[in-house]
ZAMARGU-4260 file (C-alpha; in steps of 0.2 Angstrom, whole numbers, plus 5000, padded with zeros to 4 digits):
<rodrens>
0) 5000/5000/5000 | 5005/5017/4996 | 5004/5035/5002 | 5002/5051/4995 | 5004/5067/5001
5) 4995/5084/4991 | 4995/5103/4993 | 4982/5110/4983 | 4991/5129/4979 | 4984/5140/4966
10) 4970/5143/4952 | 4973/5159/4940 | 4965/5164/4924 | 4945/5163/4926 | 4936/5177/4919
15) 4916/5173/4917 | 4908/5180/4935 | 4913/5180/4952 | 4911/5161/4959 | 4917/5150/4972
20) 4930/5136/4967 | 4936/5121/4976 | 4945/5106/4973 | 4943/5088/4979 | 4956/5074/4978
25) 4951/5056/4978 | 4958/5039/4979 | 4946/5023/4979 | 4934/5028/4994 | 4943/5040/5002
30) 4941/5059/4996 | 4947/5075/5003 | 4941/5094/5000 | 4946/5110/5000 | 4937/5125/5006
35) 4928/5136/4995 | 4939/5150/4986 | 4930/5167/4979 | 4937/5173/4962 | 4940/5191/4963
40) 4948/5195/4948 | 4964/5189/4958 | 4972/5171/4955 | 4964/5159/4968 | 4976/5151/4980
45) 4976/5137/4993 | 4986/5133/5006 | 4978/5115/5011 | 4989/5102/5013 | 4981/5082/5012
50) 4988/5063/5016 | 4978/5050/5008 | 4984/5032/5014 | 4981/5015/5012 | 4979/5013/4993
55) 4981/4997/4981 | 4993/5003/4967 | 4979/5000/4954 | 4969/5013/4961 | 4966/5030/4953
60) 4973/5047/4958 | 4959/5057/4954 | 4957/5077/4956 | 4942/5086/4951 | 4939/5107/4951
65) 4922/5111/4954 | 4911/5128/4953 | 4899/5131/4968 | 4884/5139/4962 | 4872/5146/4974
70) 4859/5134/4978 | 4862/5118/4988 | 4867/5103/4976 | 4870/5113/4960 | 4889/5112/4961
75) 4896/5109/4945 | 4912/5100/4941 | 4923/5110/4927 | 4940/5099/4927 | 4941/5082/4931
80) 4960/5075/4930 | 4963/5055/4932 | 4978/5044/4933 | 4982/5027/4940 | 4994/5027/4954
85) 5005/5013/4947 | 5011/5025/4934 | 5017/5038/4946 | 5033/5037/4950 | 5039/5029/4965
90) 5048/5044/4971 | 5032/5055/4970 | 5020/5042/4978 | 5028/5044/4993 | 5026/5065/4991
95) 5017/5075/4978 | 5013/5095/4976 | 4999/5096/4964 | 4997/5116/4958 | 4984/5122/4943
100) 4990/5137/4935 | 4979/5143/4925 | 4960/5139/4919 | 4948/5148/4906 | 4930/5139/4906
105) 4921/5153/4895 | 4925/5148/4878 | 4944/5139/4878 | 4950/5130/4892 | 4970/5135/4897
110) 4975/5122/4909 | 4993/5119/4917 | 4997/5107/4930 | 5013/5108/4940 | 5018/5090/4946
115) 5032/5092/4959 | 5040/5077/4967 | 5048/5079/4986 | 5057/5063/4984 | 5080/5062/4982
120) 5081/5067/4963 | 5083/5084/4954 | 5071/5095/4942 | 5065/5087/4923 | 5054/5093/4910
125) 5044/5080/4901 | 5036/5095/4889 | 5019/5100/4881 | 5005/5094/4872 | 4988/5101/4867
130) 4971/5090/4873 | 4957/5091/4859 | 4939/5090/4868 | 4929/5091/4852 | 4931/5103/4838
135) 4922/5116/4849 | 4934/5116/4863 | 4953/5113/4866 | 4963/5112/4881 | 4981/5116/4880
140) 4991/5108/4893 | 5009/5111/4901 | 5015/5096/4911 | 5032/5097/4923 | 5039/5087/4936
145) 5055/5093/4945 | 5062/5075/4949 | 5074/5064/4941 | 5062/5050/4942 | 5052/5059/4928
150) 5035/5065/4929 | 5014/5063/4928 | 5002/5067/4916 | 4984/5068/4918 | 4970/5062/4906
155) 4956/5076/4908 | 4938/5075/4910 | 4930/5091/4904 | 4914/5098/4911 | 4899/5090/4914
160) 4898/5081/4899 | 4910/5069/4904 | 4920/5069/4887 | 4935/5059/4889 | 4950/5069/4881
165) 4966/5060/4872 | 4984/5068/4872 | 4988/5073/4852 | 5005/5083/4845 | 5001/5101/4847
170) 4990/5108/4832 | 4991/5127/4834 | 4987/5141/4846 | 4969/5143/4855 | 4955/5146/4845
175) 4950/5164/4851 | 4931/5166/4859 | 4924/5175/4844 | 4928/5158/4832 | 4920/5147/4846
180) 4905/5157/4853 | 4893/5150/4839 | 4897/5133/4843 | 4896/5135/4863 | 4882/5129/4873
185) 4873/5147/4879 | 4865/5138/4894 | 4882/5138/4903 | 4888/5157/4905 | 4866/5162/4908
190) 4867/5149/4924 | 4883/5159/4928 | 4874/5177/4927 | 4857/5171/4935 | 4868/5163/4949
195) 4876/5182/4951 | 4858/5191/4951 | 4854/5177/4964 | 4869/5184/4976 | 4865/5201/4971
200) 4846/5202/4976 | 4850/5190/4992 | 4855/5208/4998 | 4837/5215/4994 | 4826/5208/5008
205) 4809/5208/4996 | 4818/5201/4983 | 4827/5185/4992 | 4811/5172/4990 | 4809/5177/4971
210) 4830/5175/4967 | 4829/5158/4977 | 4815/5153/4967 | 4822/5158/4951 | 4838/5149/4952
215) 4829/5135/4957 | 4819/5134/4941 | 4832/5137/4929 | 4842/5122/4937 | 4827/5110/4933
220) 4827/5116/4916 | 4844/5114/4914 | 4844/5097/4918 | 4830/5092/4904 | 4837/5106/4890
225) 4833/5101/4874 | 4843/5105/4857 | 4829/5112/4849 | 4834/5128/4839 | 4817/5137/4846
230) 4823/5134/4865 | 4841/5137/4861 | 4836/5154/4852 | 4824/5159/4867 | 4840/5156/4879
235) 4851/5165/4869 | 4841/5181/4872 | 4841/5179/4888 | 4858/5175/4891 | 4861/5191/4880
240) 4848/5203/4890 | 4854/5197/4907 | 4872/5205/4901 | 4869/5220/4914 | 4870/5209/4930
245) 4888/5208/4927 | 4891/5225/4930 | 4894/5232/4947 | 4882/5246/4951 | 4880/5254/4968
250) 4867/5243/4979 | 4858/5260/4982 | 4854/5261/4964 | 4847/5244/4962 | 4838/5244/4978
255) 4828/5259/4965 | 4825/5247/4954 | 4819/5233/4962 | 4802/5233/4955 | 4811/5229/4939
260) 4822/5216/4946 | 4808/5207/4950 | 4798/5209/4935 | 4814/5201/4928 | 4815/5187/4938
265) 4797/5183/4935 | 4800/5181/4916 | 4815/5171/4920 | 4804/5159/4928 | 4790/5159/4918
270) 4801/5157/4902 | 4811/5144/4912 | 4793/5134/4915 | 4786/5137/4898 | 4805/5130/4890
275) 4803/5115/4904 | 4785/5110/4896 | 4791/5112/4879 | 4805/5098/4882 | 4793/5086/4890
280) 4781/5088/4877 | 4782/5099/4860 | 4766/5093/4856 | 4756/5098/4871 | 4762/5113/4871
285) 4760/5118/4855 | 4741/5112/4857 | 4740/5122/4873 | 4744/5138/4864 | 4733/5136/4850
290) 4720/5148/4856 | 4732/5162/4864 | 4746/5163/4850 | 4747/5156/4831 | 4761/5147/4837
295) 4777/5143/4847 | 4787/5155/4838 | 4775/5168/4841 | 4776/5164/4860 | 4796/5165/4861
300) 4796/5182/4850 | 4784/5190/4864 | 4795/5182/4877 | 4812/5190/4868 | 4803/5205/4868
305) 4798/5209/4886 | 4817/5203/4890 | 4822/5218/4878 | 4810/5231/4887 | 4816/5224/4903
310) 4832/5228/4902 | 4830/5245/4894 | 4821/5250/4907 | 4833/5244/4920 | 4848/5255/4909
315) 4837/5269/4907 | 4834/5269/4928 | 4815/5270/4925 | 4802/5259/4932 | 4789/5261/4915
320) 4775/5252/4929 | 4764/5256/4915 | 4771/5253/4899 | 4780/5237/4903 | 4768/5221/4903
325) 4774/5203/4906 | 4770/5191/4891 | 4760/5180/4902 | 4749/5164/4896 | 4733/5172/4903
330) 4735/5188/4892 | 4717/5184/4884 | 4708/5178/4898 | 4699/5191/4900 | 4690/5189/4884
335) 4683/5171/4890 | 4667/5169/4898 | 4659/5186/4895 | 4642/5179/4892 | 4644/5169/4911
340) 4637/5179/4925 | 4651/5174/4938 | 4643/5180/4952 | 4630/5168/4952 | 4644/5155/4956
345) 4649/5157/4975 | 4663/5165/4980 | 4671/5168/4999 | 4674/5186/4998 | 4688/5189/5009
350) 4695/5175/5012 | 4712/5176/5001 | 4728/5181/5011 | 4732/5195/5018 | 4751/5203/5015
355) 4750/5212/5033 | 4750/5195/5041 | 4764/5188/5030 | 4782/5185/5041 | 4792/5199/5045
360) 4807/5200/5033 | 4822/5189/5038 | 4813/5178/5049 | 4806/5159/5045 | 4818/5160/5031
365) 4823/5139/5033 | 4805/5136/5034 | 4800/5146/5020 | 4814/5140/5010 | 4809/5122/5013
370) 4790/5125/5008 | 4797/5133/4990 | 4810/5119/4988 | 4794/5108/4988 | 4783/5119/4978
375) 4796/5119/4965 | 4801/5101/4965 | 4795/5088/4950 | 4792/5075/4960 | 4773/5074/4958
380) 4770/5060/4973 | 4768/5072/4985 | 4760/5085/4979 | 4750/5092/4997 | 4764/5098/5011
385) 4755/5097/5028 | 4760/5110/5040 | 4755/5108/5056 | 4760/5115/5072 | 4751/5120/5090
390) 4741/5139/5090 | 4754/5151/5090 | 4768/5144/5080 | 4766/5154/5064 | 4756/5141/5054
395) 4747/5157/5046 | 4760/5168/5044 | 4769/5156/5034 | 4753/5153/5022 | 4752/5169/5020
400) 4767/5175/5015 | 4770/5160/5003 | 4756/5165/4995 | 4761/5183/4993 | 4778/5176/4986
405) 4771/5166/4973 | 4757/5179/4971 | 4772/5191/4965 | 4776/5177/4952 | 4760/5175/4945
410) 4760/5157/4952 | 4746/5158/4964 | 4731/5149/4961 | 4723/5153/4975 | 4722/5155/4991
415) 4709/5153/5005 | 4708/5157/5022 | 4696/5148/5035 | 4695/5156/5051 | 4682/5155/5067
420) 4680/5172/5066 | 4669/5169/5050 | 4656/5155/5049 | 4652/5156/5031 | 4669/5152/5024
425) 4663/5132/5024 | 4670/5118/5017 | 4656/5119/5001 | 4662/5137/4997 | 4682/5130/4994
430) 4680/5122/4978 | 4670/5135/4970 | 4682/5149/4977 | 4698/5140/4970 | 4688/5140/4953
435) 4686/5158/4951 | 4704/5160/4955 | 4711/5147/4946 | 4699/5154/4930 | 4705/5171/4933
440) 4723/5165/4930 | 4721/5151/4916 | 4712/5155/4900 | 4711/5136/4897 | 4704/5130/4914
445) 4692/5148/4913 | 4686/5140/4894 | 4680/5122/4900 | 4673/5130/4918 | 4662/5142/4906
450) 4655/5128/4899 | 4653/5118/4916 | 4642/5131/4923 | 4632/5134/4909 | 4621/5122/4920
455) 4613/5135/4932 | 4611/5119/4945 | 4628/5112/4944 | 4636/5132/4946 | 4627/5132/4962
460) 4627/5115/4970 | 4634/5113/4987 | 4641/5094/4984 | 4658/5094/4988 | 4663/5080/4977
465) 4654/5086/4962 | 4663/5104/4964 | 4678/5095/4965 | 4677/5084/4949 | 4668/5098/4938
470) 4676/5114/4945 | 4694/5107/4948 | 4697/5091/4938 | 4686/5095/4924 | 4690/5112/4921
475) 4711/5108/4924 | 4708/5096/4908 | 4712/5110/4895 | 4723/5120/4907 | 4736/5132/4897
480) 4747/5137/4915 | 4765/5133/4909 | 4774/5134/4928 | 4769/5129/4946 | 4754/5135/4954
485) 4753/5135/4972 | 4734/5133/4979 | 4735/5139/4999 | 4724/5131/5012 | 4727/5139/5028
490) 4720/5134/5047 | 4709/5119/5039 | 4706/5115/5057 | 4694/5130/5056 | 4683/5126/5043
495) 4664/5128/5048 | 4649/5120/5042 | 4642/5104/5045 | 4655/5091/5051 | 4650/5080/5037
500) 4654/5094/5025 | 4673/5094/5036 | 4674/5074/5034 | 4671/5076/5016 | 4683/5088/5011
505) 4697/5078/5022 | 4693/5062/5013 | 4694/5071/4997 | 4712/5079/5002 | 4718/5062/5009
510) 4714/5052/4994 | 4729/5049/4982 | 4718/5043/4969 | 4706/5057/4969 | 4721/5070/4971
515) 4732/5063/4957 | 4717/5069/4944 | 4723/5088/4945 | 4739/5093/4935 | 4755/5087/4941
520) 4761/5106/4942 | 4749/5109/4955 | 4755/5111/4975 | 4743/5110/4987 | 4750/5119/5006
525) 4738/5116/5020 | 4742/5123/5038 | 4732/5117/5052 | 4732/5112/5071 | 4735/5095/5076
530) 4718/5091/5076 | 4712/5070/5078 | 4701/5069/5064 | 4716/5078/5052 | 4729/5066/5060
535) 4719/5051/5056 | 4713/5057/5041 | 4731/5059/5032 | 4740/5047/5042 | 4750/5038/5028
540) 4746/5047/5013 | 4759/5043/5000 | 4755/5060/4993 | 4756/5071/5007 | 4773/5077/5014
545) 4770/5081/5032 | 4781/5095/5042 | 4778/5099/5061 | 4781/5118/5068 | 4790/5108/5082
550) 4805/5115/5093 | 4809/5098/5098 | 4830/5097/5091 | 4841/5111/5097 | 4843/5118/5079
555) 4824/5120/5077 | 4824/5127/5094 | 4840/5140/5089 | 4831/5145/5074 | 4814/5149/5081
560) 4821/5158/5095 | 4832/5169/5083 | 4815/5173/5073 | 4806/5178/5088 | 4820/5189/5093
565) 4820/5197/5076 | 4801/5201/5078 | 4802/5208/5096 | 4818/5218/5092 | 4809/5225/5075
570) 4793/5230/5087 | 4801/5236/5103 | 4819/5243/5096 | 4815/5250/5078 | 4800/5261/5084
575) 4802/5279/5088 | 4791/5277/5103 | 4802/5266/5112 | 4818/5277/5109 | 4817/5285/5125
580) 4807/5271/5135 | 4822/5262/5144 | 4818/5245/5134 | 4834/5239/5128 | 4842/5223/5119
585) 4842/5212/5132 | 4823/5215/5138 | 4821/5210/5119 | 4832/5193/5125 | 4820/5191/5141
590) 4803/5192/5130 | 4810/5180/5117 | 4816/5169/5131 | 4800/5168/5138 | 4789/5166/5123
595) 4795/5148/5124 | 4793/5147/5105 | 4777/5154/5101 | 4775/5168/5090 | 4758/5173/5096
600) 4764/5177/5115 | 4777/5187/5108 | 4766/5198/5096 | 4754/5202/5109 | 4766/5206/5122
605) 4770/5221/5109 | 4754/5225/5106 | 4751/5226/5123 | 4763/5236/5124 | 4759/5249/5110
610) 4741/5249/5115 | 4748/5260/5130 | 4744/5260/5148 | 4746/5268/5167 | 4764/5265/5167
615) 4779/5269/5157 | 4784/5255/5144 | 4797/5248/5154 | 4788/5244/5169 | 4773/5238/5157
620) 4784/5226/5149 | 4793/5220/5166 | 4777/5216/5174 | 4770/5209/5158 | 4787/5197/5159
625) 4781/5191/5175 | 4765/5183/5168 | 4766/5163/5169 | 4772/5159/5151 | 4756/5156/5143
630) 4745/5163/5132 | 4729/5161/5141 | 4736/5170/5157 | 4744/5184/5146 | 4725/5187/5138
635) 4718/5190/5156 | 4733/5201/5161 | 4729/5211/5145 | 4710/5212/5149 | 4712/5217/5168
640) 4724/5231/5164 | 4709/5241/5156 | 4691/5232/5161 | 4687/5232/5180 | 4678/5215/5177
645) 4672/5215/5194 | 4662/5229/5192 | 4642/5219/5188 | 4639/5235/5174 | 4657/5234/5168
650) 4655/5215/5166 | 4637/5216/5156 | 4645/5229/5146 | 4658/5217/5141 | 4649/5203/5138
655) 4636/5212/5128 | 4651/5220/5116 | 4662/5205/5114 | 4647/5193/5112 | 4641/5201/5098
660) 4658/5203/5090 | 4662/5185/5094 | 4643/5178/5088 | 4643/5187/5070 | 4644/5175/5055
665) 4657/5189/5047 | 4666/5198/5055 | 4658/5218/5056 | 4667/5236/5057 | 4661/5247/5071
670) 4649/5257/5059 | 4639/5240/5055 | 4639/5233/5072 | 4633/5251/5082 | 4616/5248/5070
675) 4614/5232/5077 | 4617/5236/5093 | 4605/5250/5093 | 4592/5238/5086 | 4594/5227/5100
680) 4598/5241/5115 | 4595/5257/5109 | 4608/5272/5111 | 4614/5265/5127 | 4621/5251/5120
685) 4630/5260/5108 | 4635/5272/5121 | 4644/5255/5129 | 4651/5249/5116 | 4660/5265/5110
690) 4666/5267/5128 | 4672/5249/5129 | 4680/5245/5111 | 4695/5257/5117 | 4699/5244/5130
695) 4701/5227/5115 | 4712/5235/5105 | 4726/5225/5109 | 4715/5210/5107 | 4706/5212/5092
700) 4710/5221/5076 | 4700/5233/5066 | 4695/5243/5083 | 4704/5259/5076 | 4701/5260/5059
705) 4685/5253/5057 | 4690/5237/5048 | 4681/5221/5052 | 4683/5218/5070 | 4690/5202/5074
710) 4702/5193/5086 | 4719/5196/5084 | 4722/5176/5085 | 4709/5162/5085 | 4717/5157/5101
715) 4709/5172/5109 | 4693/5166/5103 | 4696/5149/5111 | 4699/5159/5128 | 4684/5169/5129
720) 4674/5153/5124 | 4680/5143/5137 | 4672/5145/5154 | 4687/5136/5163 | 4700/5147/5153
725) 4692/5165/5155 | 4683/5164/5171 | 4678/5181/5173 | 4677/5184/5154 | 4669/5168/5148
730) 4655/5172/5133 | 4641/5162/5133 | 4639/5164/5112 | 4621/5155/5113 | 4616/5170/5123
735) 4622/5182/5110 | 4616/5173/5095 | 4598/5178/5102 | 4601/5194/5103 | 4611/5195/5086
740) 4593/5187/5080 | 4583/5198/5085 | 4592/5213/5079 | 4593/5207/5064 | 4575/5203/5061
745) 4572/5221/5068 | 4581/5227/5055 | 4574/5219/5041 | 4557/5222/5048 | 4560/5242/5050
750) 4570/5243/5034 | 4561/5231/5019 | 4550/5236/5008 | 4542/5237/4991 | 4555/5239/4976
755) 4570/5240/4986 | 4582/5248/4975 | 4571/5257/4965 | 4572/5252/4950 | 4564/5259/4937
760) 4560/5244/4923 | 4550/5229/4927 | 4555/5220/4911 | 4574/5219/4910 | 4586/5206/4918
765) 4595/5211/4935 | 4613/5208/4923 | 4606/5223/4911 | 4605/5237/4926 | 4620/5245/4921
770) 4619/5253/4938 | 4616/5239/4949 | 4631/5239/4960 | 4628/5259/4965 | 4608/5255/4968
775) 4612/5241/4979 | 4627/5250/4990 | 4615/5267/4992 | 4599/5256/4995 | 4605/5239/5004
780) 4617/5247/5018 | 4628/5235/5024 | 4618/5230/5042 | 4603/5227/5029 | 4612/5215/5020
785) 4620/5203/5034 | 4603/5205/5041 | 4596/5197/5026 | 4611/5184/5023 | 4613/5180/5041
790) 4599/5178/5051 | 4599/5160/5048 | 4614/5158/5056 | 4609/5164/5072 | 4591/5156/5072
795) 4601/5140/5069 | 4614/5143/5083 | 4598/5142/5097 | 4591/5128/5105 | 4573/5126/5106
800) 4571/5128/5123 | 4580/5145/5122 | 4568/5148/5109 | 4553/5144/5119 | 4560/5153/5135
805) 4558/5171/5126 | 4541/5165/5116 | 4532/5178/5127 | 4543/5194/5126 | 4536/5208/5114
810) 4549/5208/5103 | 4553/5189/5105 | 4561/5179/5090 | 4546/5170/5087 | 4534/5185/5085
815) 4548/5195/5071 | 4549/5180/5061 | 4529/5180/5059 | 4532/5198/5055 | 4544/5194/5042
820) 4536/5180/5034 | 4515/5188/5033 | 4522/5205/5028 | 4540/5208/5020 | 4543/5192/5014
825) 4545/5196/4997 | 4553/5211/5000 | 4568/5202/5007 | 4567/5189/4994 | 4569/5204/4983
830) 4587/5207/4992 | 4593/5192/4990 | 4588/5191/4974 | 4597/5204/4969 | 4611/5200/4980
835) 4612/5182/4972 | 4609/5174/4990 | 4591/5165/4988 | 4598/5151/4998 | 4600/5161/5012
840) 4580/5162/5012 | 4578/5144/5008 | 4590/5138/5023 | 4582/5150/5036 | 4565/5143/5030
845) 4571/5122/5034 | 4579/5131/5049 | 4562/5136/5056 | 4552/5121/5053 | 4566/5110/5064
850) 4567/5120/5077 | 4548/5124/5079 | 4544/5108/5079 | 4527/5112/5074 | 4526/5122/5089
855) 4517/5138/5080 | 4507/5130/5067 | 4505/5149/5056 | 4524/5149/5055 | 4525/5131/5050
860) 4512/5134/5037 | 4521/5150/5030 | 4538/5142/5031 | 4532/5129/5021 | 4523/5138/5007
865) 4541/5147/5006 | 4551/5135/5002 | 4540/5129/4989 | 4540/5146/4982 | 4559/5147/4980
870) 4561/5131/4972 | 4548/5135/4960 | 4556/5154/4955 | 4573/5156/4965 | 4579/5156/4946
875) 4568/5170/4941 | 4571/5178/4961 | 4590/5180/4955 | 4588/5184/4937 | 4576/5198/4937
880) 4570/5202/4953 | 4555/5211/4946 | 4547/5196/4942 | 4544/5190/4961 | 4528/5202/4960
885) 4524/5200/4937 | 4525/5182/4937 | 4531/5171/4951 | 4517/5177/4964 | 4503/5174/4950
890) 4508/5156/4952 | 4505/5154/4970 | 4492/5140/4974 | 4473/5149/4978 | 4473/5142/4994
895) 4492/5143/4997 | 4495/5151/5016 | 4507/5164/5006 | 4494/5171/4995 | 4481/5174/5009
900) 4493/5183/5020 | 4497/5194/5005 | 4479/5197/5003 | 4480/5202/5021 | 4496/5213/5023
905) 4506/5218/5005 | 4490/5223/4995 | 4500/5236/4985 | 4513/5222/4978 | 4501/5209/4974
910) 4497/5201/4958 | 4482/5195/4950 | 4478/5179/4950 | 4478/5168/4934 | 4463/5159/4929
915) 4464/5140/4931 | 4477/5139/4946 | 4478/5124/4956 | 4470/5126/4974 | 4485/5117/4982
920) 4504/5113/4978 | 4509/5103/4964 | 4516/5086/4969 | 4530/5089/4960 | 4542/5102/4965
925) 4557/5103/4958 | 4567/5090/4944 | 4584/5090/4949 | 4598/5083/4934 | 4607/5071/4938
930) 4622/5066/4925 | 4621/5047/4925 | 4608/5033/4923 | 4601/5033/4939 | 4595/5013/4945
935) 4588/5016/4962 | 4581/5030/4969 | 4578/5031/4992 | 4574/5044/5001 | 4580/5049/5020
940) 4568/5046/5035 | 4567/5064/5037 | 4562/5067/5019 | 4579/5079/5017 | 4591/5068/5007
945) 4589/5058/4991 | 4601/5043/4989 | 4601/5038/4969 | 4613/5023/4965 | 4622/5025/4947
950) 4626/5014/4932 | 4646/5018/4936 | 4643/5010/4953 | 4643/5026/4962 | 4629/5032/4975
955) 4625/5051/4974 | 4617/5060/4990
</rodrens>
């Protein structure tokens, strides 16, 4: 066995862009590696010494030079030298010095190797030779050995193509870069420029996420690159237009133009995705583009023109925000489906991500990078990432940050944030909302979806399975989107609605056979608390990658602690308010330690301090740090600072104000809540709310800016509605659902009337009313709209015992419901028809029948008639609302309770009965369209569900 002693000395002559290099030396399984050295224009120098021992004479000595790029795993071998040990002179085997003299990698490689024996002999030169790699490249090697025993010559393998070269006689001087440029691969210099671009933009916080994704995407298609001349031409254009990235410019000027740089990165990412898809399936790309551009050449030309415009904008140091338009594949998306009333399809307004809830720049970098890498991975096996963690661990901030990043890249398919503060965000709204968002970004998707929802009954279906198959799977079949699409579903554990809907949604997402039907480039990020049903459903799912926001390792604890400290430092020491407060960096460390890994704890402390109090900020902070380190104790401390809960009157006000806030179906601003409070308790209730709200600013958003008032975190609601945790601050929500029910019914009774929006023409459809939005805003204020839409939710949340206990009160729920059904029913349908929310009335009437259980026969009879009327005329009510009176009412059976009630209470709005009408409602109430061939039908015992067995072996309910 032999030993070798090797010293790595120097690398010089490398000219492309700034980069890092290292050298590896290996024999058999043993490998040594130098540290990274950055090339700055001067020769690279190492002074590292390695000893390799115990290898067989037939083993090969292998010395490699690597260029180390930014992204982990992207190192690229630029030279490999290899020589059998048995061919090395005995003297040199015992001790050898290896020195790289010159290396030019852009167009030609000029490599000199100096091998020195440290044995007993003198010096000797073994001559020169030229290595021809191919007709495109050549390498000139000088090899000398300063030893009487002779020298070593090393064969070379150049570049990633692994072409083994051979020694020939010298054939002439090196080819010039100009002669070789036309034959060289344009991908290599482009990657170098983008690599430099990434390093530049890492210094600019807002651009950092985009830079990382840019280099990731380029590496993906580079590994699959095609020699198609169309693609080579596009890459060459990208390379030429990225030349400006090589030039050194002051960082200040770069920051001022970060919007252009962001657009540049977005364009690189889109072109890279286009190239990747084109390489994978040219015919598919051509087919997808046929409705957008005439051919692939035109698309490539558009990309090239955009790069030219962006470079010009950067060089001229002008933003050109309105002039530069990135050539997105959804340019023509707005012209598709113009004949469809998209508002007729359910949509969860306000459920998208909020930039204000994103992570603070510079925090959660590791976890955000891991999620970005997963989302860009070509492996479609795990297309769902389930991010789980306890309350307050920062899951939602991460979800909002990822949504914002991908939205900036125009690669966000949709974002949907469930919330216990908004019970309207049910599972039944998820897929319709995702579908409408996807349609706005993908013309092919929108084209199919427009055809699907031409069936009105399908457009408003509440069947989650049918929604997924029709809105998502079927519409995705002709997607024209190139690149990855990220769908973000935040707080899955907070999804409202019936438990059966939640269960069905979880089963769809956890079924790999169902999920694989969506396009392979779609990724779904889900955040949730680790609740039992979610853990059980997603256990052992092969298509789900689970990440835990746990702090159970020293590394994880350190990272979270650093992020919380960064946040606290930003909130307390970078705010001018606290410059002279006495709060110093050590207090930030104390707060971080007290948080015990919970961002929410640190956030509440900072918010309480900013909310002001009776003591100086430092004293306030010290008192908060003395509180036990759990979130409920901190919430109690924050409330007791400003609210004397032991005073009975104060406690009553607190429960009224907070009870109404927590019990509304959707978050409402103070201006709307004031009207509801007044309808319930008069001006005294409004005054009490105004006084108390100022004391709740630390735990509720929206109080200072008249935005929707919601708890700052779901854990605030959990605390207040749990009597064990909150004690004196406990809120029994059922009591305030009753109060909200009374208040909203009272608002409806006082405000509903004939011709709610003062429509001048009864003979045109709603879609033809040009100023309908303005009329709705003027004539249906937010408190009336909320009351008409959400009264059912408050009634549904009450027990019959609660309703019965109030039945004899003058303004009880029962008396107000009777008033609505007898005198205001059709005026209410007017409002819901114009808002396209007639389903709200149907659900309200069904809830009445369920709650009253025939305890009030008059109300039950009116509710049954109302349900039949809505089934018969719902499409008319929503498409041409005035026809409630012109057409629909005319077909009421002669003996129906609704017609009798109209005759007594609403004579001005009645329409004459048509001769020959039936006295009673017909047996056939509604036709349900079924796509398959039904074999058998069964009705549920309560007559609320129909089960249908189909020829395709499925059962629909």
